[in-house]
C-alpha positions in Angstrom: 95.3 92.2 140.1 97.2 95.3 138.9 95.0 96.1 135.9 97.6 98.6 134.6 100.4 96.1 134.6 98.1 93.4 133.2 97.2 95.7 130.3 100.9 96.4 129.7 101.7 92.7 129.6 98.9 92.2 127.1 100.1 95.0 124.8 103.7 93.8 125.0 102.7 90.3 124.1 100.6 91.6 121.2 103.4 93.8 120.0 106.0 91.0 120.2 103.7 88.6 118.3 103.2 91.1 115.4 106.9 92.0 115.2 108.0 88.3 115.1 105.6 87.8 112.2 107.2 90.4 109.9 110.7 89.8 111.1 110.4 86.2 110.1 109.4 87.3 106.6 112.4 89.6 106.4 110.2 92.7 106.0 111.0 96.1 107.4 107.5 96.3 108.9 103.9 96.1 107.5 101.5 98.4 105.7 97.9 98.4 106.8 95.5 100.0 104.3 92.4 99.8 106.5 92.6 101.4 109.9 90.2 104.0 111.4 91.1 107.4 112.8 88.4 110.0 112.8 87.3 113.0 115.0 86.9 111.8 118.5 83.2 112.5 118.8 82.6 110.6 115.6 84.7 107.6 116.7 82.8 107.5 120.0 79.5 107.2 118.2 81.0 104.4 116.0 82.0 102.6 119.2 78.6 103.1 120.7 77.0 101.6 117.6 79.2 98.5 117.9 78.4 98.3 121.6 74.7 98.3 120.9 75.0 95.5 118.3 73.2 97.7 115.8 71.5 96.4 112.7 74.6 96.7 110.5 76.5 94.4 112.9 73.7 92.4 114.6 76.1 90.7 117.0 78.3 91.3 120.0 81.4 93.1 118.9 83.8 94.1 121.7 86.3 96.8 120.6 89.8 95.4 121.3 91.7 98.7 121.1 89.4 101.2 122.8 92.2 103.7 123.6 92.8 107.4 123.1 94.3 108.5 119.8 97.9 108.9 121.1 97.9 105.4 122.5 96.4 103.9 119.3 99.1 105.6 117.3 101.8 104.4 119.6 100.4 100.8 119.4 100.4 100.8 115.6 104.0 102.1 115.5 105.1 99.6 118.2 103.6 96.8 116.0 105.9 98.0 113.1 103.1 99.4 111.0 105.0 101.7 108.6 102.0 103.2 106.9 98.3 103.2 107.7 95.1 105.1 106.9 92.4 107.1 108.6 89.4 105.5 107.1 86.4 107.8 107.7 83.0 108.1 106.0 79.8 110.1 106.1 76.4 108.6 106.8 74.5 111.6 105.4 75.0 114.7 103.2 77.0 117.6 104.6 79.6 115.6 106.5 82.2 114.6 104.0 83.8 118.0 103.4 84.5 118.6 107.1 85.6 115.0 107.6 88.1 115.7 104.8 89.3 118.9 106.6 89.9 116.9 109.8 91.7 114.1 107.9 94.0 116.6 106.1 95.0 118.0 109.5 95.5 114.5 110.9 97.8 113.5 108.0 99.8 116.7 108.4 100.5 115.9 112.1 100.8 112.1 111.6 103.1 111.7 108.6 103.0 107.9 108.7 99.3 108.0 108.0 98.3 108.0 104.3 96.3 111.2 103.7 92.7 109.8 103.5 89.5 111.4 102.3 85.9 110.5 101.6 82.8 111.6 99.8 79.0 111.4 99.6 76.6 111.8 96.6 75.6 115.4 97.1 75.8 118.7 95.3 79.4 119.9 95.2 81.0 116.5 95.7 83.1 116.8 92.6 84.5 120.2 94.0 85.5 118.9 97.4 86.9 115.7 96.1 89.1 117.6 93.6 90.2 119.8 96.4 91.2 116.8 98.5 93.2 115.4 95.6 94.9 118.7 95.1 95.7 118.8 98.8 97.5 115.5 98.6 94.9 112.9 99.4 96.4 109.4 98.8 93.4 107.2 99.3 89.6 107.6 99.6 87.0 105.7 101.6 83.6 104.9 100.2 81.1 103.1 102.5 78.0 102.0 100.5 76.6 100.1 103.5 76.7 102.9 106.1 76.2 105.7 103.5 73.3 103.8 101.9 74.1 105.2 98.5 74.5 103.7 95.0 78.0 103.8 93.6 76.3 104.6 90.3 74.5 107.7 91.5 74.9 110.3 88.7 76.3 112.8 91.3 79.3 110.6 91.7 80.1 110.1 88.0 82.6 113.0 87.8 84.2 111.8 91.1 84.9 108.3 89.7 86.4 109.8 86.5 88.6 112.2 88.5 89.9 109.5 90.8 90.5 107.1 87.9 92.4 109.7 86.0 94.4 110.7 89.1 95.2 107.1 90.0 94.1 107.6 93.6 92.8 104.4 95.1 89.4 104.1 96.7 88.8 101.6 99.5 85.1 100.6 99.2 82.9 98.7 101.6 80.7 97.2 98.9 80.2 93.6 100.1 77.0 92.7 101.9 78.6 91.7 105.2 78.1 91.8 108.0 74.5 92.8 106.9 73.3 93.6 103.4 72.6 97.1 102.4 70.3 98.4 99.6 73.3 99.1 97.3 75.8 96.5 98.4 76.9 93.5 96.4 79.0 92.9 93.2 76.4 93.9 90.6 76.4 97.7 91.1 80.2 97.6 91.5 80.5 95.7 88.2 78.4 98.4 86.5 80.7 101.1 87.9 83.8 99.3 86.7 82.4 98.8 83.2 82.3 102.6 82.9 85.6 103.3 84.8 87.8 100.2 84.2 91.0 102.1 85.3 89.5 103.0 88.7 91.9 101.8 91.4 89.2 100.2 93.5 90.2 98.3 96.7 87.3 96.1 97.8 87.2 96.1 101.6 86.9 92.9 103.6 87.6 90.8 100.5 84.0 91.6 99.5 82.5 89.3 102.2 80.3 87.5 101.9 80.4 87.7 98.0 84.1 86.6 98.0 83.9 84.7 94.7 82.1 87.4 92.8 84.5 90.2 93.9 87.5 88.0 93.2 86.0 87.5 89.7 85.8 91.3 89.3 89.5 91.6 90.3 90.3 88.9 87.7 88.5 90.9 85.0 89.8 94.4 85.9 93.6 94.8 86.5 93.2 97.8 88.7 90.9 96.2 91.2 92.4 95.0 94.5 91.0 93.6 97.7 91.9 94.1 101.3 92.0 91.4 103.9 90.2 93.3 106.6 88.7 90.8 109.1 88.6 88.1 106.4 89.9 84.6 107.4 89.8 85.3 111.1 88.1 83.0 113.6 85.5 85.7 114.3 84.5 86.0 110.6 84.8 82.4 109.7 82.0 81.6 112.2 79.4 83.5 110.1 81.0 84.2 106.7 83.6 81.5 105.9 85.8 82.1 103.0 85.2 79.3 100.4 88.1 76.8 100.2 87.5 76.5 96.5 88.6 80.1 96.0 92.1 79.8 97.6 93.6 79.2 94.2 92.3 82.5 93.1 93.8 84.1 96.2 97.2 82.8 95.1 96.7 83.9 91.5 95.8 87.4 92.6 98.6 87.6 95.2 99.9 90.9 93.7 96.5 92.6 94.3 95.6 91.7 97.8 96.5 94.2 100.5 96.7 93.9 104.3 93.8 95.6 106.1 92.7 95.0 109.7 90.0 97.5 110.8 92.1 98.6 113.8 91.0 99.7 116.4 87.5 98.4 115.8 88.3 94.6 116.0 87.1 92.1 118.5 90.5 90.2 118.7 94.2 90.9 119.0 95.8 92.6 116.0 98.2 89.7 115.4 95.3 87.3 114.8 94.7 88.9 111.4 98.3 88.1 110.4 98.1 84.6 111.7 94.8 84.1 109.8 96.6 85.0 106.6 99.6 82.7 107.5 97.4 79.7 108.0 96.0 79.9 104.5 99.2 78.2 103.5 99.9 80.3 100.5 103.6 80.8 101.3 106.0 83.4 102.5 106.2 85.2 99.2 102.5 85.7 99.2 102.5 87.0 102.7 105.3 89.4 102.0 103.4 90.8 99.0 100.1 91.1 100.9 101.6 92.6 104.1 104.0 95.1 102.5 105.0 94.9 98.9 101.7 95.4 97.2 100.7 98.5 99.2 104.2 99.9 98.8 103.9 99.6 95.0 100.4 101.1 95.0 101.2 104.1 97.2 104.9 104.5 96.3 
C-alpha cells in the first residue's frame, strides 16, 4: 500500500467531513477554543507522556494528528477552523514566562491563532501576566491537574483580579478527569468564583467527570462557560459518560458552551467531536452557537 496516498485520502475524508458539517449549518467555518500548539520539544514530551499511558491518563491514548507544526496548521485551516488557540501550560515554576514569550511569537506569525498565555503560582506571576495582557493575550490556560496547584493560592489572587477586570477568558482544566488531582474538582473553583464572580472562566472538558457540578456553577455565575473538549465522544463516554439527566441544562446554557477539541492530542478523527455534539439532538441553532457564535461573541 502507498502509505503517503493512503494518508492523503484519510486527511481528505476528514476535511470533507468537517466542512460538510459547518456548511450544512450555514456557518462560515468553526472556532475551536481548545487546541494545543507549543514549543516543539515541549509538545514531544507531552506526546511521549500520552504514549506511556502516564498516571494522568492511565490508558492507551494514540495521537491522531502527530504531524509537524506546519501540517497541523494546514489541517486546521483545511477543516475551516477560523480561529483556534495555542493552549500551553507549565508543570513547575519558572516555565510560564518563557512559554508566554513563545506563544506571543507564535500568535504574531499565525494570525488566526488567538494569542494564548499561561501562568503558575510563583513570585512575579502578576508581573508577567500583566505583561502578557498588555502584549495582547486574548485567552489564558490554567491546568490545575498538570500544574498540581490550588486556584486559590494567594500568589494567584492578583492574577484573577487582573483577568476579571480585563475581561480576558481563562480556559481551566479543573475537572477531575481523566484522573483526579489534589486541587481538581468543583469545590475550589466555586471558592474562586465567590471572590471573582466576573471572571470569564471557561471550564475545559465540560468539567468531566463532575459535569453536573460545573454546569451548576455556570448557572450560578453568568461569566462561566464550558468547552466541549472530548466530551460526548465515544472515547470519553466509555469511562466518563455525560449524564442524560443534564441534557436539559446543556440546552439552557447553549449560549455559554464553546467548541473545543484538544487537537492534535486526540485519539480519533477531528470530525468525531462535531458528530458527537450533533447526536445530542439539541438542534441546529444550538450547534451554530456552540461551534461559532458563542466564541465569536466572547472574543470579538
